[in-house]
Each structure stands twice: as C-alpha cells, then as structure tokens.
C-alpha positions as CSV (number, residue, x, y, z in Angstrom):
1,X,0.0,0.0,0.0
2,X,1.4,3.4,-0.9
3,X,2.1,5.9,1.8
4,X,0.9,8.7,-0.4
5,X,-2.6,9.7,0.7
6,X,-3.1,12.3,-1.9
7,X,-5.5,11.8,-4.8
8,X,-6.2,14.0,-7.8
9,X,-9.1,16.3,-7.6
10,X,-11.8,15.3,-10.0
11,X,-12.3,17.6,-13.0
12,X,-15.5,19.6,-13.1
13,X,-17.5,18.6,-16.1
14,X,-20.9,19.9,-17.3
15,X,-23.8,17.6,-16.4
16,X,-25.3,17.2,-19.9
17,X,-25.8,13.5,-20.4
18,X,-24.7,10.4,-18.5
19,X,-22.7,8.2,-20.8
20,X,-23.5,4.5,-20.9
21,X,-20.6,2.6,-19.3
22,X,-19.1,-0.1,-21.5
23,X,-20.1,-2.8,-19.1
24,X,-23.7,-1.6,-19.0
25,X,-24.5,-2.1,-22.7
26,X,-26.8,-5.0,-23.6
27,X,-24.0,-6.8,-25.5
28,X,-21.7,-6.4,-22.6
29,X,-24.3,-7.7,-20.2
30,X,-24.9,-10.8,-22.4
31,X,-21.1,-11.5,-22.5
32,X,-21.0,-11.1,-18.8
33,X,-23.8,-13.6,-18.2
34,X,-22.0,-16.0,-20.6
35,X,-18.8,-15.6,-18.5
36,X,-20.7,-16.5,-15.4
37,X,-22.4,-19.5,-17.1
38,X,-19.0,-20.8,-18.2
39,X,-17.6,-20.4,-14.7
40,X,-20.5,-22.3,-13.3
41,X,-20.2,-25.1,-15.9
42,X,-16.6,-25.6,-14.9
43,X,-17.2,-26.8,-11.4
44,X,-20.8,-26.0,-10.3
45,X,-23.6,-24.2,-12.0
46,X,-25.1,-20.8,-13.0
47,X,-28.8,-20.5,-12.5
48,X,-31.3,-17.8,-13.4
49,X,-33.8,-17.0,-10.7
50,X,-36.5,-15.0,-12.4
51,X,-35.8,-11.7,-14.2
52,X,-33.6,-10.0,-11.7
53,X,-31.6,-12.6,-9.8
54,X,-29.0,-15.3,-10.5
55,X,-27.1,-17.9,-8.5
56,X,-23.5,-18.8,-9.3
57,X,-22.1,-21.8,-7.5
58,X,-18.4,-23.0,-7.7
59,X,-17.6,-26.2,-5.8
60,X,-14.0,-26.4,-4.5
61,X,-13.8,-27.4,-0.9
62,X,-15.8,-28.0,2.4
63,X,-15.6,-24.3,3.2
64,X,-18.3,-22.3,1.6
65,X,-18.5,-18.5,1.2
66,X,-22.0,-17.2,0.4
67,X,-22.0,-13.7,-1.0
68,X,-24.8,-11.4,-2.0
69,X,-23.8,-8.9,-4.7
70,X,-25.1,-6.3,-7.1
71,X,-24.8,-7.1,-10.8
72,X,-23.6,-3.6,-11.6
73,X,-20.9,-3.8,-9.0
74,X,-19.7,-7.2,-10.4
75,X,-19.6,-6.0,-14.0
76,X,-17.5,-3.0,-12.9
77,X,-14.9,-5.1,-11.3
78,X,-11.7,-6.3,-13.1
79,X,-12.5,-9.7,-14.5
80,X,-16.2,-9.1,-13.9
81,X,-16.4,-11.8,-11.3
82,X,-18.0,-11.4,-7.9
83,X,-16.0,-10.1,-4.9
84,X,-16.9,-13.3,-3.1
85,X,-15.4,-15.3,-5.9
86,X,-12.0,-13.6,-5.5
87,X,-12.1,-14.1,-1.7
88,X,-13.0,-17.8,-2.0
89,X,-10.5,-18.4,-4.8
90,X,-7.6,-17.0,-2.8
91,X,-8.1,-19.9,-0.3
92,X,-9.5,-22.6,-2.6
93,X,-12.9,-22.4,-1.0
94,X,-16.3,-23.0,-2.5
95,X,-18.4,-20.0,-3.4
96,X,-22.1,-19.4,-3.8
97,X,-23.1,-15.9,-5.1
98,X,-26.6,-14.6,-5.2
99,X,-26.7,-11.7,-7.7
100,X,-29.3,-9.0,-7.9
101,X,-30.1,-6.6,-10.7
102,X,-31.1,-3.4,-9.0
103,X,-32.4,-2.6,-5.6
104,X,-34.4,-5.8,-5.0
105,X,-33.4,-6.7,-1.4
106,X,-33.8,-10.2,-2.7
107,X,-37.5,-10.0,-1.9
108,X,-38.6,-12.4,-4.6
109,X,-40.4,-15.7,-4.3
110,X,-38.0,-17.3,-6.7
111,X,-35.1,-16.5,-4.4
112,X,-37.1,-17.9,-1.5
113,X,-37.8,-21.0,-3.5
114,X,-34.1,-21.4,-4.4
115,X,-33.1,-21.4,-0.7
116,X,-36.0,-23.8,0.1
117,X,-34.5,-26.2,-2.4
118,X,-31.0,-25.9,-0.9
119,X,-32.5,-26.7,2.5
120,X,-34.5,-29.6,1.1
121,X,-31.4,-31.0,-0.6
122,X,-29.4,-30.6,2.6
123,X,-27.0,-28.5,0.4
124,X,-25.3,-26.7,3.3
125,X,-24.8,-29.9,5.3
126,X,-22.1,-30.9,2.7
127,X,-19.9,-28.1,4.0
128,X,-17.8,-28.0,7.3
129,X,-18.0,-24.2,7.4
130,X,-20.4,-21.7,5.8
131,X,-20.0,-17.9,5.8
132,X,-22.6,-15.4,4.6
133,X,-21.6,-11.9,3.8
134,X,-22.9,-8.8,2.0
135,X,-23.0,-5.0,2.2
136,X,-26.0,-2.7,2.5
137,X,-29.0,-4.3,0.8
138,X,-26.9,-7.4,0.3
139,X,-26.0,-7.5,4.0
140,X,-29.8,-7.6,4.7
141,X,-30.0,-10.6,2.5
142,X,-26.9,-12.3,4.0
143,X,-28.5,-12.0,7.5
144,X,-32.0,-12.9,6.3
145,X,-31.0,-16.1,4.4
146,X,-28.4,-17.4,6.8
147,X,-31.3,-19.1,8.6
148,X,-31.0,-21.7,5.8
149,X,-27.6,-22.8,7.2
150,X,-27.9,-23.1,11.0
151,X,-24.5,-22.5,12.7
152,X,-23.1,-20.4,9.9
153,X,-21.0,-17.3,10.3
154,X,-22.3,-13.9,9.1
155,X,-20.5,-10.7,8.2
156,X,-23.1,-8.0,7.5
157,X,-21.7,-4.6,6.5
158,X,-24.1,-1.8,7.2
159,X,-27.1,-4.2,7.0
160,X,-30.7,-3.0,6.9
161,X,-32.8,-4.9,9.4
162,X,-36.0,-4.3,7.4
163,X,-37.6,-1.6,5.3
164,X,-41.0,-2.2,6.8
165,X,-42.3,1.3,7.6
166,X,-43.9,0.0,10.8
167,X,-40.5,-0.9,12.2
168,X,-38.0,1.3,10.3
169,X,-40.1,4.3,9.2
170,X,-37.3,6.6,10.3
171,X,-35.1,5.3,7.4
172,X,-36.1,7.4,4.3
173,X,-33.5,5.8,2.0
174,X,-34.3,3.1,-0.6
175,X,-37.7,4.7,-1.1
176,X,-38.7,2.4,-3.9
177,X,-37.7,-0.7,-2.0
178,X,-39.9,0.3,1.0
179,X,-42.9,-0.9,-1.0
180,X,-41.5,-4.5,-1.0
181,X,-42.9,-7.1,1.4
182,X,-40.6,-7.5,4.4
183,X,-43.3,-9.2,6.5
184,X,-43.4,-12.6,4.8
185,X,-40.7,-15.4,4.6
186,X,-37.1,-14.5,5.3
187,X,-38.4,-11.1,6.2
188,X,-37.1,-9.6,9.4
189,X,-33.3,-10.0,9.3
190,X,-32.6,-9.7,13.1
191,X,-34.9,-12.7,13.7
192,X,-33.3,-14.8,11.0
193,X,-29.8,-14.7,12.6
194,X,-31.0,-16.5,15.8
195,X,-29.7,-19.8,14.5
196,X,-26.3,-18.5,13.3
197,X,-23.1,-19.4,15.0
198,X,-21.3,-16.0,15.0
199,X,-22.6,-12.7,13.5
200,X,-20.5,-9.7,12.9
201,X,-22.4,-6.4,12.3
202,X,-20.2,-3.7,10.8
203,X,-21.5,-0.1,10.7
204,X,-20.3,3.5,10.5
205,X,-21.7,5.2,13.7
206,X,-21.6,8.6,11.9
207,X,-24.5,7.4,9.7
208,X,-27.5,7.5,12.1
209,X,-29.7,5.2,10.0
210,X,-27.0,2.5,9.8
211,X,-26.4,2.7,13.5
212,X,-30.1,2.4,14.2
213,X,-30.4,-0.7,12.0
214,X,-27.3,-2.2,13.5
215,X,-28.8,-1.8,17.0
216,X,-31.7,-4.1,16.0
217,X,-29.3,-7.0,15.6
218,X,-28.9,-8.4,19.1
219,X,-27.8,-11.5,20.9
220,X,-24.8,-13.1,22.7
221,X,-23.5,-14.4,19.4
222,X,-23.6,-10.9,17.8
223,X,-20.5,-8.7,17.7
224,X,-20.8,-5.1,16.7
225,X,-17.8,-3.5,15.0
226,X,-17.8,0.2,14.5
227,X,-15.9,1.9,11.6
228,X,-16.3,5.6,11.9
229,X,-15.2,8.3,9.4
230,X,-15.5,6.3,6.2
231,X,-18.6,8.1,5.0
232,X,-20.6,4.9,5.1
233,X,-18.4,3.3,2.4
234,X,-17.3,0.4,4.6
235,X,-16.9,-2.3,2.0
236,X,-14.9,0.0,-0.3
237,X,-12.7,1.0,2.6
238,X,-12.0,-2.6,3.7
239,X,-11.3,-3.6,0.1
240,X,-9.0,-0.7,-0.6
241,X,-7.1,-1.4,2.7
242,X,-6.9,-5.2,1.9
243,X,-8.8,-6.0,5.1
244,X,-11.8,-7.9,3.8
245,X,-9.9,-11.1,3.0
246,X,-8.2,-11.4,6.5
247,X,-11.5,-10.5,8.2
248,X,-13.3,-13.3,6.4
249,X,-10.4,-15.7,7.2
250,X,-10.4,-14.7,10.9
251,X,-14.2,-15.0,11.1
252,X,-14.0,-18.6,9.7
253,X,-11.1,-19.7,11.9
254,X,-12.7,-18.2,15.0
255,X,-10.1,-15.6,15.7
256,X,-12.1,-12.5,14.7
257,X,-12.6,-10.7,18.0
258,X,-13.0,-7.0,18.8
259,X,-9.3,-7.0,19.6
260,X,-8.3,-8.7,16.4
261,X,-10.5,-6.3,14.4
262,X,-8.9,-3.3,16.2
263,X,-5.5,-4.6,15.1
264,X,-6.6,-4.9,11.5
265,X,-8.4,-1.6,11.6
266,X,-5.1,0.2,12.4
267,X,-4.5,0.2,8.7
268,X,-6.8,3.2,8.6
269,X,-3.8,5.3,9.8
270,X,-2.5,5.1,6.2
271,X,-5.8,5.4,4.5
272,X,-6.3,8.7,2.8
273,X,-10.1,9.0,2.8
274,X,-10.2,8.3,6.5
275,X,-7.5,10.8,7.4
276,X,-9.0,13.5,5.3
277,X,-12.4,12.9,7.0
278,X,-10.7,13.2,10.4
279,X,-9.1,16.5,9.3
280,X,-12.3,17.9,7.8
281,X,-14.2,17.0,11.0
282,X,-11.7,18.7,13.3
283,X,-11.7,21.8,11.0
284,X,-15.5,22.0,10.9
285,X,-15.6,21.8,14.7
286,X,-13.0,24.6,15.1
287,X,-10.6,22.3,16.9
288,X,-7.4,23.7,15.6
289,X,-5.3,21.9,18.3
290,X,-6.8,18.6,17.0
291,X,-6.0,19.5,13.4
292,X,-2.4,20.2,14.4
293,X,-2.1,16.8,16.1
294,X,-3.6,15.0,13.1
295,X,-1.3,16.8,10.6
296,X,1.8,16.2,12.7
297,X,1.0,12.5,13.0
298,X,0.3,12.1,9.3
299,X,3.2,14.1,8.0
300,X,5.6,12.2,10.2
301,X,4.5,8.9,8.5
302,X,3.3,9.8,5.0
303,X,3.8,11.9,2.0
304,X,0.7,14.1,2.4
305,X,1.0,17.6,0.9
306,X,-2.5,18.7,2.1
307,X,-1.7,17.9,5.7
308,X,1.7,19.5,5.5
309,X,0.2,22.7,4.1
310,X,-2.5,22.8,6.7
311,X,0.1,22.3,9.5
312,X,2.2,25.1,8.1
313,X,-0.8,27.4,8.0
314,X,-1.7,26.6,11.6
315,X,1.8,27.2,12.8
316,X,2.1,30.4,10.8
317,X,-1.2,31.6,12.3
318,X,0.0,30.7,15.8
319,X,3.3,32.6,15.2
320,X,1.5,35.7,14.0
321,X,-0.8,35.6,17.0
322,X,2.2,35.3,19.3
323,X,3.8,38.3,17.7
324,X,0.6,40.3,18.1
325,X,0.5,39.3,21.8
326,X,4.0,40.5,22.4
327,X,3.5,43.9,20.9
C-alpha cells in the first residue's frame, strides 16, 4: 500500500448526459452472463432465478462463502467476477453468489424457492464451514437467508434490518424498495440470525440510519464492529485497505474478536479518505489543536501535501498571534 494519501481532484464537467458505461450495454451484459455461465459449468452451476436474480455456485472445498452482490458492481470489477469469488478463490474455498439486478433486497419468491430447495437438498450440510456476507441491501439478504444454514457465520456490512415502515419508518432511504414485502418469509433479518453461529455487524456510527439498523441485531452471538469516518463506504474502505480477506479468514477460523479487528483496523492510519475525513471533521468543529495533532501524525509517517500545508498554515497563524500578543 502506498504511503501517499493524496488523490487527484476530479475535474469539473458539465452535467449534460450520463454516458453509458461499456459494461452496462446489452451486449456487454450478455457477454458477462455467458462468462458466469462458463464459470459455473466448470465446477458448479449458474442458474437464473427470475428476471432480476441469479445464483452462481463453484464447488471447490468443504468451506463455503455465500456472498450477495449487485450485478452492476460485479460488472464494474476487473475480470467481472464477484468479490466473493476472489475471496474464496484465494483460499481454494467453494463459493455461492446470489446476484441481484437493481435494488431488490432479494424479496422475490424465486429466491425464497431457491433457498428452500437448498434446505430440502441438505446442500449446506455438505460443508464444514459456511459464511454469509454482504453489504447494505446485500447485507440484509446475508442476514435474512443465513437461517437456511444453522450454525453459519455472518459478516453483514451496514445491514438493513428491514424496510417495513412500521419498524423502520425513520429510514427514508431506498424509497422504492420500501414498497416491497418485508413481513413474509425470510423477512425480518434480526430474527433470521437467531440460529447463526457468529454474527459480525459492521457499521459507521456517523451514519445515524445505519447505527439504528445495527442496534436491532442483538444476541450473545452478535459482535458489533464500528468503523467511523468512512462516509458509510465500509466495503470500499475494507477492500482498498486489503482487510476484507483477512477479516473473512479470521471469522471462519474463530479468531475474529474486537481486539483482532482493532489490530486490523489500524490500517486506517495510512488510508487517505479516513485521514481526510478526520481533518475535515476537526476543522469544521473549530478544533485547531486537533487539526495540528492530526497533521503532525500524518506528515511524520506519510507523503501528504494537504496535511503538510495545513500544518504550516496553523503554525504560521500561531506565530502571528504570538507576535501580536508580544506587541
């Protein structure tokens, strides 16, 4: 990982027309589906679950990673394979990916039926270890469907507990998805985790809605891990800091504890977006002394022009103030 926390400022462009990304064209989508079909044929299967969902299974070992992912996110990745595929492949694990096209929250009877079939076929009993994971809407699904594999491990990143207005009417996000049925089967995610082995709920406490959803997941087997100052982009932060793979491995081998997570999370000290958020927060609060501490810590360790300049400005202002006081 580079020590340089600077990043180029995005160029300002007129908002005239949103171009179609190459991986979002119909032809590119068809090629992507063919790629997944080929991957499934090699050592598993690729199955269509209605109009907006797919299941990709790759059978490699008695450890299974079950990931829930967005089609657009997968198509935008290098190689156009799911994030869970890369995590599982790195350790030779099996992988089952439930893919959604759009903001479905997997509230679809075909998805329910698919998990019913897995249960009826004792699919999960063929594996020694099973881990479910997902982020945001996909984290809701990971928690909701883990009930199909009692004793499994769950990593849910900023999960929604439900979008049922009677329970989570305070969450005004995902307005279209709020019309979905969250009261029927696999509906209320905090209830569905009761049979899980270990559940890790990751959230950014700076996001009030995420913190409120996280608070609904309770139990002696539930561990809450807080990741502040990442602007709610937890999965991106963990991926960019190369922390997601060791977190999954630690969760599966039983070593993921709050202490172990704190050790991993120290990588944020070299993570530009986190450091810039800290500085912005201190500046907005008028805590110049805190800004100075942050800038000194960062400039001692990293090549960070923004922090060096801010520190110079603070020291210059303090020197000018001292001169004025001596006059």
